[in-house]
mmCIF file of the N, C-alpha and C atoms, coordinates in Angstrom:
data_MODEL
# 
_entry.id   MODEL 
# 
loop_
_atom_site.group_PDB 
_atom_site.id 
_atom_site.type_symbol 
_atom_site.label_atom_id 
_atom_site.label_alt_id 
_atom_site.label_comp_id 
_atom_site.label_asym_id 
_atom_site.label_entity_id 
_atom_site.label_seq_id 
_atom_site.pdbx_PDB_ins_code 
_atom_site.Cartn_x 
_atom_site.Cartn_y 
_atom_site.Cartn_z 
_atom_site.occupancy 
_atom_site.B_iso_or_equiv 
_atom_site.pdbx_formal_charge 
_atom_site.auth_seq_id 
_atom_site.auth_comp_id 
_atom_site.auth_asym_id 
_atom_site.auth_atom_id 
_atom_site.pdbx_PDB_model_num 
ATOM 1   N N  . MET A 1 1  ? -4.127 18.272 -7.263  1.00 0.00 ? 1  MET A N  1 
ATOM 2   C CA . MET A 1 1  ? -3.586 16.959 -7.557  1.00 0.00 ? 1  MET A CA 1 
ATOM 3   C C  . MET A 1 1  ? -2.912 16.985 -8.921  1.00 0.00 ? 1  MET A C  1 
ATOM 4   N N  . LEU A 1 2  ? -1.732 16.388 -8.985  1.00 0.00 ? 2  LEU A N  1 
ATOM 5   C CA . LEU A 1 2  ? -0.989 16.298 -10.239 1.00 0.00 ? 2  LEU A CA 1 
ATOM 6   C C  . LEU A 1 2  ? -1.371 15.001 -10.940 1.00 0.00 ? 2  LEU A C  1 
ATOM 7   N N  . SER A 1 3  ? -1.341 15.021 -12.260 1.00 0.00 ? 3  SER A N  1 
ATOM 8   C CA . SER A 1 3  ? -1.654 13.834 -13.038 1.00 0.00 ? 3  SER A CA 1 
ATOM 9   C C  . SER A 1 3  ? -0.590 13.658 -14.117 1.00 0.00 ? 3  SER A C  1 
ATOM 10  N N  . PHE A 1 4  ? -0.099 12.427 -14.241 1.00 0.00 ? 4  PHE A N  1 
ATOM 11  C CA . PHE A 1 4  ? 0.946  12.139 -15.217 1.00 0.00 ? 4  PHE A CA 1 
ATOM 12  C C  . PHE A 1 4  ? 0.532  10.959 -16.082 1.00 0.00 ? 4  PHE A C  1 
ATOM 13  N N  . ASN A 1 5  ? 0.907  11.010 -17.356 1.00 0.00 ? 5  ASN A N  1 
ATOM 14  C CA . ASN A 1 5  ? 0.712  9.897  -18.285 1.00 0.00 ? 5  ASN A CA 1 
ATOM 15  C C  . ASN A 1 5  ? 2.085  9.261  -18.482 1.00 0.00 ? 5  ASN A C  1 
ATOM 16  N N  . ILE A 1 6  ? 2.231  7.999  -18.062 1.00 0.00 ? 6  ILE A N  1 
ATOM 17  C CA . ILE A 1 6  ? 3.519  7.309  -18.103 1.00 0.00 ? 6  ILE A CA 1 
ATOM 18  C C  . ILE A 1 6  ? 3.421  6.115  -19.052 1.00 0.00 ? 6  ILE A C  1 
ATOM 19  N N  . PRO A 1 7  ? 3.747  6.302  -20.345 1.00 0.00 ? 7  PRO A N  1 
ATOM 20  C CA . PRO A 1 7  ? 3.591  5.214  -21.320 1.00 0.00 ? 7  PRO A CA 1 
ATOM 21  C C  . PRO A 1 7  ? 4.373  3.948  -20.983 1.00 0.00 ? 7  PRO A C  1 
ATOM 22  N N  . ASN A 1 8  ? 5.514  4.068  -20.290 1.00 0.00 ? 8  ASN A N  1 
ATOM 23  C CA . ASN A 1 8  ? 6.343  2.902  -19.965 1.00 0.00 ? 8  ASN A CA 1 
ATOM 24  C C  . ASN A 1 8  ? 5.846  2.122  -18.756 1.00 0.00 ? 8  ASN A C  1 
ATOM 25  N N  . MET A 1 9  ? 4.828  2.598  -18.062 1.00 0.00 ? 9  MET A N  1 
ATOM 26  C CA . MET A 1 9  ? 4.309  1.913  -16.874 1.00 0.00 ? 9  MET A CA 1 
ATOM 27  C C  . MET A 1 9  ? 3.245  0.912  -17.320 1.00 0.00 ? 9  MET A C  1 
ATOM 28  N N  . THR A 1 10 ? 3.669  -0.318 -17.535 1.00 0.00 ? 10 THR A N  1 
ATOM 29  C CA . THR A 1 10 ? 2.777  -1.313 -18.122 1.00 0.00 ? 10 THR A CA 1 
ATOM 30  C C  . THR A 1 10 ? 2.354  -2.420 -17.163 1.00 0.00 ? 10 THR A C  1 
ATOM 31  N N  . CYS A 1 11 ? 2.931  -2.462 -15.951 1.00 0.00 ? 11 CYS A N  1 
ATOM 32  C CA . CYS A 1 11 ? 2.622  -3.562 -15.035 1.00 0.00 ? 11 CYS A CA 1 
ATOM 33  C C  . CYS A 1 11 ? 2.752  -3.099 -13.582 1.00 0.00 ? 11 CYS A C  1 
ATOM 34  N N  . GLY A 1 12 ? 2.431  -3.984 -12.670 1.00 0.00 ? 12 GLY A N  1 
ATOM 35  C CA . GLY A 1 12 ? 2.523  -3.675 -11.257 1.00 0.00 ? 12 GLY A CA 1 
ATOM 36  C C  . GLY A 1 12 ? 3.943  -3.369 -10.813 1.00 0.00 ? 12 GLY A C  1 
ATOM 37  N N  . GLY A 1 13 ? 4.910  -4.065 -11.398 1.00 0.00 ? 13 GLY A N  1 
ATOM 38  C CA . GLY A 1 13 ? 6.312  -3.797 -11.061 1.00 0.00 ? 13 GLY A CA 1 
ATOM 39  C C  . GLY A 1 13 ? 6.722  -2.391 -11.463 1.00 0.00 ? 13 GLY A C  1 
ATOM 40  N N  . CYS A 1 14 ? 6.270  -1.987 -12.633 1.00 0.00 ? 14 CYS A N  1 
ATOM 41  C CA . CYS A 1 14 ? 6.539  -0.621 -13.101 1.00 0.00 ? 14 CYS A CA 1 
ATOM 42  C C  . CYS A 1 14 ? 5.895  0.387  -12.150 1.00 0.00 ? 14 CYS A C  1 
ATOM 43  N N  . ALA A 1 15 ? 4.671  0.108  -11.743 1.00 0.00 ? 15 ALA A N  1 
ATOM 44  C CA . ALA A 1 15 ? 3.955  1.006  -10.842 1.00 0.00 ? 15 ALA A CA 1 
ATOM 45  C C  . ALA A 1 15 ? 4.702  1.154  -9.524  1.00 0.00 ? 15 ALA A C  1 
ATOM 46  N N  . LYS A 1 16 ? 5.286  0.062  -9.020  1.00 0.00 ? 16 LYS A N  1 
ATOM 47  C CA . LYS A 1 16 ? 6.073  0.126  -7.791  1.00 0.00 ? 16 LYS A CA 1 
ATOM 48  C C  . LYS A 1 16 ? 7.304  1.002  -7.990  1.00 0.00 ? 16 LYS A C  1 
ATOM 49  N N  . SER A 1 17 ? 7.964  0.860  -9.139  1.00 0.00 ? 17 SER A N  1 
ATOM 50  C CA . SER A 1 17 ? 9.144  1.677  -9.428  1.00 0.00 ? 17 SER A CA 1 
ATOM 51  C C  . SER A 1 17 ? 8.782  3.155  -9.530  1.00 0.00 ? 17 SER A C  1 
ATOM 52  N N  . VAL A 1 18 ? 7.668  3.444  -10.174 1.00 0.00 ? 18 VAL A N  1 
ATOM 53  C CA . VAL A 1 18 ? 7.199  4.820  -10.311 1.00 0.00 ? 18 VAL A CA 1 
ATOM 54  C C  . VAL A 1 18 ? 6.873  5.392  -8.931  1.00 0.00 ? 18 VAL A C  1 
ATOM 55  N N  . THR A 1 19 ? 6.170  4.618  -8.123  1.00 0.00 ? 19 THR A N  1 
ATOM 56  C CA . THR A 1 19 ? 5.812  5.066  -6.773  1.00 0.00 ? 19 THR A CA 1 
ATOM 57  C C  . THR A 1 19 ? 7.065  5.343  -5.944  1.00 0.00 ? 19 THR A C  1 
ATOM 58  N N  . LYS A 1 20 ? 8.032  4.440  -6.006  1.00 0.00 ? 20 LYS A N  1 
ATOM 59  C CA . LYS A 1 20 ? 9.276  4.617  -5.252  1.00 0.00 ? 20 LYS A CA 1 
ATOM 60  C C  . LYS A 1 20 ? 9.996  5.899  -5.682  1.00 0.00 ? 20 LYS A C  1 
ATOM 61  N N  . ALA A 1 21 ? 10.057 6.137  -6.977  1.00 0.00 ? 21 ALA A N  1 
ATOM 62  C CA . ALA A 1 21 ? 10.712 7.341  -7.488  1.00 0.00 ? 21 ALA A CA 1 
ATOM 63  C C  . ALA A 1 21 ? 9.994  8.596  -7.000  1.00 0.00 ? 21 ALA A C  1 
ATOM 64  N N  . LEU A 1 22 ? 8.669  8.597  -7.070  1.00 0.00 ? 22 LEU A N  1 
ATOM 65  C CA . LEU A 1 22 ? 7.899  9.761  -6.643  1.00 0.00 ? 22 LEU A CA 1 
ATOM 66  C C  . LEU A 1 22 ? 8.039  10.004 -5.143  1.00 0.00 ? 22 LEU A C  1 
ATOM 67  N N  . LEU A 1 23 ? 8.053  8.934  -4.364  1.00 0.00 ? 23 LEU A N  1 
ATOM 68  C CA . LEU A 1 23 ? 8.194  9.078  -2.915  1.00 0.00 ? 23 LEU A CA 1 
ATOM 69  C C  . LEU A 1 23 ? 9.583  9.586  -2.530  1.00 0.00 ? 23 LEU A C  1 
ATOM 70  N N  . SER A 1 24 ? 10.562 9.400  -3.401  1.00 0.00 ? 24 SER A N  1 
ATOM 71  C CA . SER A 1 24 ? 11.902 9.923  -3.111  1.00 0.00 ? 24 SER A CA 1 
ATOM 72  C C  . SER A 1 24 ? 11.902 11.447 -3.137  1.00 0.00 ? 24 SER A C  1 
ATOM 73  N N  . VAL A 1 25 ? 10.960 12.036 -3.853  1.00 0.00 ? 25 VAL A N  1 
ATOM 74  C CA . VAL A 1 25 ? 10.818 13.494 -3.908  1.00 0.00 ? 25 VAL A CA 1 
ATOM 75  C C  . VAL A 1 25 ? 10.019 13.984 -2.707  1.00 0.00 ? 25 VAL A C  1 
ATOM 76  N N  . ASP A 1 26 ? 8.924  13.288 -2.398  1.00 0.00 ? 26 ASP A N  1 
ATOM 77  C CA . ASP A 1 26 ? 8.059  13.678 -1.286  1.00 0.00 ? 26 ASP A CA 1 
ATOM 78  C C  . ASP A 1 26 ? 7.546  12.418 -0.594  1.00 0.00 ? 26 ASP A C  1 
ATOM 79  N N  . PRO A 1 27 ? 8.192  12.022 0.514   1.00 0.00 ? 27 PRO A N  1 
ATOM 80  C CA . PRO A 1 27 ? 7.766  10.809 1.229   1.00 0.00 ? 27 PRO A CA 1 
ATOM 81  C C  . PRO A 1 27 ? 6.333  10.871 1.757   1.00 0.00 ? 27 PRO A C  1 
ATOM 82  N N  . GLN A 1 28 ? 5.760  12.062 1.854   1.00 0.00 ? 28 GLN A N  1 
ATOM 83  C CA . GLN A 1 28 ? 4.398  12.220 2.363   1.00 0.00 ? 28 GLN A CA 1 
ATOM 84  C C  . GLN A 1 28 ? 3.348  12.256 1.246   1.00 0.00 ? 28 GLN A C  1 
ATOM 85  N N  . ALA A 1 29 ? 3.774  12.178 0.005   1.00 0.00 ? 29 ALA A N  1 
ATOM 86  C CA . ALA A 1 29 ? 2.842  12.267 -1.130  1.00 0.00 ? 29 ALA A CA 1 
ATOM 87  C C  . ALA A 1 29 ? 1.864  11.095 -1.126  1.00 0.00 ? 29 ALA A C  1 
ATOM 88  N N  . ARG A 1 30 ? 0.645  11.365 -1.583  1.00 0.00 ? 30 ARG A N  1 
ATOM 89  C CA . ARG A 1 30 ? -0.353 10.318 -1.803  1.00 0.00 ? 30 ARG A CA 1 
ATOM 90  C C  . ARG A 1 30 ? -0.325 10.013 -3.300  1.00 0.00 ? 30 ARG A C  1 
ATOM 91  N N  . ILE A 1 31 ? -0.082 8.753  -3.622  1.00 0.00 ? 31 ILE A N  1 
ATOM 92  C CA . ILE A 1 31 ? 0.120  8.361  -5.019  1.00 0.00 ? 31 ILE A CA 1 
ATOM 93  C C  . ILE A 1 31 ? -0.861 7.261  -5.406  1.00 0.00 ? 31 ILE A C  1 
ATOM 94  N N  . GLU A 1 32 ? -1.492 7.444  -6.561  1.00 0.00 ? 32 GLU A N  1 
ATOM 95  C CA . GLU A 1 32 ? -2.380 6.432  -7.130  1.00 0.00 ? 32 GLU A CA 1 
ATOM 96  C C  . GLU A 1 32 ? -1.836 6.078  -8.509  1.00 0.00 ? 32 GLU A C  1 
ATOM 97  N N  . THR A 1 33 ? -1.550 4.790  -8.725  1.00 0.00 ? 33 THR A N  1 
ATOM 98  C CA . THR A 1 33 ? -1.084 4.347  -10.037 1.00 0.00 ? 33 THR A CA 1 
ATOM 99  C C  . THR A 1 33 ? -2.138 3.454  -10.669 1.00 0.00 ? 33 THR A C  1 
ATOM 100 N N  . ASP A 1 34 ? -2.252 3.526  -11.977 1.00 0.00 ? 34 ASP A N  1 
ATOM 101 C CA . ASP A 1 34 ? -3.193 2.702  -12.730 1.00 0.00 ? 34 ASP A CA 1 
ATOM 102 C C  . ASP A 1 34 ? -2.486 2.204  -13.994 1.00 0.00 ? 34 ASP A C  1 
ATOM 103 N N  . PRO A 1 35 ? -1.739 1.084  -13.886 1.00 0.00 ? 35 PRO A N  1 
ATOM 104 C CA . PRO A 1 35 ? -0.989 0.586  -15.045 1.00 0.00 ? 35 PRO A CA 1 
ATOM 105 C C  . PRO A 1 35 ? -1.804 0.356  -16.315 1.00 0.00 ? 35 PRO A C  1 
ATOM 106 N N  . PRO A 1 36 ? -3.049 -0.174 -16.254 1.00 0.00 ? 36 PRO A N  1 
ATOM 107 C CA . PRO A 1 36 ? -3.787 -0.371 -17.509 1.00 0.00 ? 36 PRO A CA 1 
ATOM 108 C C  . PRO A 1 36 ? -3.986 0.912  -18.311 1.00 0.00 ? 36 PRO A C  1 
ATOM 109 N N  . THR A 1 37 ? -4.194 2.039  -17.623 1.00 0.00 ? 37 THR A N  1 
ATOM 110 C CA . THR A 1 37 ? -4.386 3.310  -18.332 1.00 0.00 ? 37 THR A CA 1 
ATOM 111 C C  . THR A 1 37 ? -3.101 4.125  -18.391 1.00 0.00 ? 37 THR A C  1 
ATOM 112 N N  . ARG A 1 38 ? -2.062 3.633  -17.686 1.00 0.00 ? 38 ARG A N  1 
ATOM 113 C CA . ARG A 1 38 ? -0.752 4.295  -17.625 1.00 0.00 ? 38 ARG A CA 1 
ATOM 114 C C  . ARG A 1 38 ? -0.829 5.695  -17.001 1.00 0.00 ? 38 ARG A C  1 
ATOM 115 N N  . LYS A 1 39 ? -1.748 5.858  -16.053 1.00 0.00 ? 39 LYS A N  1 
ATOM 116 C CA . LYS A 1 39 ? -1.947 7.140  -15.378 1.00 0.00 ? 39 LYS A CA 1 
ATOM 117 C C  . LYS A 1 39 ? -1.448 7.073  -13.938 1.00 0.00 ? 39 LYS A C  1 
ATOM 118 N N  . VAL A 1 40 ? -0.893 8.194  -13.479 1.00 0.00 ? 40 VAL A N  1 
ATOM 119 C CA . VAL A 1 40 ? -0.460 8.335  -12.094 1.00 0.00 ? 40 VAL A CA 1 
ATOM 120 C C  . VAL A 1 40 ? -1.013 9.649  -11.566 1.00 0.00 ? 40 VAL A C  1 
ATOM 121 N N  . LYS A 1 41 ? -1.581 9.609  -10.368 1.00 0.00 ? 41 LYS A N  1 
ATOM 122 C CA . LYS A 1 41 ? -2.045 10.818 -9.701  1.00 0.00 ? 41 LYS A CA 1 
ATOM 123 C C  . LYS A 1 41 ? -1.234 10.994 -8.433  1.00 0.00 ? 41 LYS A C  1 
ATOM 124 N N  . VAL A 1 42 ? -0.813 12.233 -8.199  1.00 0.00 ? 42 VAL A N  1 
ATOM 125 C CA . VAL A 1 42 ? 0.015  12.537 -7.034  1.00 0.00 ? 42 VAL A CA 1 
ATOM 126 C C  . VAL A 1 42 ? -0.582 13.727 -6.294  1.00 0.00 ? 42 VAL A C  1 
ATOM 127 N N  . GLN A 1 43 ? -0.796 13.543 -5.012  1.00 0.00 ? 43 GLN A N  1 
ATOM 128 C CA . GLN A 1 43 ? -1.236 14.650 -4.174  1.00 0.00 ? 43 GLN A CA 1 
ATOM 129 C C  . GLN A 1 43 ? -0.050 15.049 -3.307  1.00 0.00 ? 43 GLN A C  1 
ATOM 130 N N  . SER A 1 44 ? 0.460  16.269 -3.559  1.00 0.00 ? 44 SER A N  1 
ATOM 131 C CA . SER A 1 44 ? 1.660  16.740 -2.877  1.00 0.00 ? 44 SER A CA 1 
ATOM 132 C C  . SER A 1 44 ? 1.738  18.254 -2.984  1.00 0.00 ? 44 SER A C  1 
ATOM 133 N N  . THR A 1 45 ? 2.526  18.847 -2.094  1.00 0.00 ? 45 THR A N  1 
ATOM 134 C CA . THR A 1 45 ? 2.763  20.289 -2.162  1.00 0.00 ? 45 THR A CA 1 
ATOM 135 C C  . THR A 1 45 ? 4.069  20.599 -2.896  1.00 0.00 ? 45 THR A C  1 
ATOM 136 N N  . VAL A 1 46 ? 4.806  19.572 -3.287  1.00 0.00 ? 46 VAL A N  1 
ATOM 137 C CA . VAL A 1 46 ? 6.068  19.749 -4.005  1.00 0.00 ? 46 VAL A CA 1 
ATOM 138 C C  . VAL A 1 46 ? 5.792  20.140 -5.458  1.00 0.00 ? 46 VAL A C  1 
ATOM 139 N N  . ASP A 1 47 ? 6.677  20.935 -6.023  1.00 0.00 ? 47 ASP A N  1 
ATOM 140 C CA . ASP A 1 47 ? 6.528  21.414 -7.392  1.00 0.00 ? 47 ASP A CA 1 
ATOM 141 C C  . ASP A 1 47 ? 6.531  20.258 -8.394  1.00 0.00 ? 47 ASP A C  1 
ATOM 142 N N  . GLU A 1 48 ? 5.671  20.366 -9.391  1.00 0.00 ? 48 GLU A N  1 
ATOM 143 C CA . GLU A 1 48 ? 5.527  19.326 -10.418 1.00 0.00 ? 48 GLU A CA 1 
ATOM 144 C C  . GLU A 1 48 ? 6.849  19.017 -11.118 1.00 0.00 ? 48 GLU A C  1 
ATOM 145 N N  . ARG A 1 49 ? 7.684  20.022 -11.325 1.00 0.00 ? 49 ARG A N  1 
ATOM 146 C CA . ARG A 1 49 ? 8.950  19.802 -12.049 1.00 0.00 ? 49 ARG A CA 1 
ATOM 147 C C  . ARG A 1 49 ? 9.850  18.790 -11.354 1.00 0.00 ? 49 ARG A C  1 
ATOM 148 N N  . ALA A 1 50 ? 9.835  18.779 -10.027 1.00 0.00 ? 50 ALA A N  1 
ATOM 149 C CA . ALA A 1 50 ? 10.652 17.813 -9.286  1.00 0.00 ? 50 ALA A CA 1 
ATOM 150 C C  . ALA A 1 50 ? 10.196 16.387 -9.584  1.00 0.00 ? 50 ALA A C  1 
ATOM 151 N N  . PHE A 1 51 ? 8.892  16.178 -9.666  1.00 0.00 ? 51 PHE A N  1 
ATOM 152 C CA . PHE A 1 51 ? 8.370  14.851 -9.984  1.00 0.00 ? 51 PHE A CA 1 
ATOM 153 C C  . PHE A 1 51 ? 8.690  14.466 -11.424 1.00 0.00 ? 51 PHE A C  1 
ATOM 154 N N  . LEU A 1 52 ? 8.544  15.405 -12.348 1.00 0.00 ? 52 LEU A N  1 
ATOM 155 C CA . LEU A 1 52 ? 8.855  15.121 -13.758 1.00 0.00 ? 52 LEU A CA 1 
ATOM 156 C C  . LEU A 1 52 ? 10.310 14.719 -13.916 1.00 0.00 ? 52 LEU A C  1 
ATOM 157 N N  . GLU A 1 53 ? 11.200 15.395 -13.204 1.00 0.00 ? 53 GLU A N  1 
ATOM 158 C CA . GLU A 1 53 ? 12.623 15.091 -13.302 1.00 0.00 ? 53 GLU A CA 1 
ATOM 159 C C  . GLU A 1 53 ? 12.937 13.693 -12.774 1.00 0.00 ? 53 GLU A C  1 
ATOM 160 N N  . VAL A 1 54 ? 12.405 13.352 -11.616 1.00 0.00 ? 54 VAL A N  1 
ATOM 161 C CA . VAL A 1 54 ? 12.694 12.044 -11.035 1.00 0.00 ? 54 VAL A CA 1 
ATOM 162 C C  . VAL A 1 54 ? 12.060 10.920 -11.856 1.00 0.00 ? 54 VAL A C  1 
ATOM 163 N N  . LEU A 1 55 ? 10.900 11.156 -12.444 1.00 0.00 ? 55 LEU A N  1 
ATOM 164 C CA . LEU A 1 55 ? 10.292 10.142 -13.311 1.00 0.00 ? 55 LEU A CA 1 
ATOM 165 C C  . LEU A 1 55 ? 11.165 9.881  -14.529 1.00 0.00 ? 55 LEU A C  1 
ATOM 166 N N  . SER A 1 56 ? 11.682 10.931 -15.124 1.00 0.00 ? 56 SER A N  1 
ATOM 167 C CA . SER A 1 56 ? 12.549 10.791 -16.288 1.00 0.00 ? 56 SER A CA 1 
ATOM 168 C C  . SER A 1 56 ? 13.827 10.031 -15.918 1.00 0.00 ? 56 SER A C  1 
ATOM 169 N N  . GLU A 1 57 ? 14.416 10.395 -14.778 1.00 0.00 ? 57 GLU A N  1 
ATOM 170 C CA . GLU A 1 57 ? 15.642 9.720  -14.323 1.00 0.00 ? 57 GLU A CA 1 
ATOM 171 C C  . GLU A 1 57 ? 15.413 8.245  -14.072 1.00 0.00 ? 57 GLU A C  1 
ATOM 172 N N  . ALA A 1 58 ? 14.212 7.893  -13.621 1.00 0.00 ? 58 ALA A N  1 
ATOM 173 C CA . ALA A 1 58 ? 13.884 6.494  -13.322 1.00 0.00 ? 58 ALA A CA 1 
ATOM 174 C C  . ALA A 1 58 ? 13.516 5.699  -14.582 1.00 0.00 ? 58 ALA A C  1 
ATOM 175 N N  . GLY A 1 59 ? 13.435 6.369  -15.730 1.00 0.00 ? 59 GLY A N  1 
ATOM 176 C CA . GLY A 1 59 ? 13.098 5.678  -16.969 1.00 0.00 ? 59 GLY A CA 1 
ATOM 177 C C  . GLY A 1 59 ? 11.610 5.649  -17.259 1.00 0.00 ? 59 GLY A C  1 
ATOM 178 N N  . TYR A 1 60 ? 10.857 6.507  -16.572 1.00 0.00 ? 60 TYR A N  1 
ATOM 179 C CA . TYR A 1 60 ? 9.414  6.573  -16.763 1.00 0.00 ? 60 TYR A CA 1 
ATOM 180 C C  . TYR A 1 60 ? 8.995  8.015  -17.051 1.00 0.00 ? 60 TYR A C  1 
ATOM 181 N N  . PRO A 1 61 ? 9.433  8.571  -18.190 1.00 0.00 ? 61 PRO A N  1 
ATOM 182 C CA . PRO A 1 61 ? 9.098  9.970  -18.490 1.00 0.00 ? 61 PRO A CA 1 
ATOM 183 C C  . PRO A 1 61 ? 7.606  10.178 -18.742 1.00 0.00 ? 61 PRO A C  1 
ATOM 184 N N  . HIS A 1 62 ? 7.133  11.346 -18.337 1.00 0.00 ? 62 HIS A N  1 
ATOM 185 C CA . HIS A 1 62 ? 5.741  11.748 -18.556 1.00 0.00 ? 62 HIS A CA 1 
ATOM 186 C C  . HIS A 1 62 ? 5.572  12.160 -20.000 1.00 0.00 ? 62 HIS A C  1 
ATOM 187 N N  . GLU A 1 63 ? 4.440  11.816 -20.583 1.00 0.00 ? 63 GLU A N  1 
ATOM 188 C CA . GLU A 1 63 ? 4.106  12.239 -21.944 1.00 0.00 ? 63 GLU A CA 1 
ATOM 189 C C  . GLU A 1 63 ? 2.776  12.964 -21.906 1.00 0.00 ? 63 GLU A C  1 
ATOM 190 N N  . GLN A 1 64 ? 2.674  14.035 -22.690 1.00 0.00 ? 64 GLN A N  1 
ATOM 191 C CA . GLN A 1 64 ? 1.422  14.797 -22.738 1.00 0.00 ? 64 GLN A CA 1 
ATOM 192 C C  . GLN A 1 64 ? 0.310  13.980 -23.336 1.00 0.00 ? 64 GLN A C  1 
# 
């Protein structure tokens, strides 16, 4: 399972945008978002770099 810290994900609307972006990479991915902690978990066989790229393009870059 992949885990991302998304500082810009502050509300449910943001979480929907993040989910939509991630699903564009892998429509079969299982995604859990938690806006209060700004964490996203993704279960997928797709390479992590593809998700990082689409998150950045959507305005929700991952931070270590």
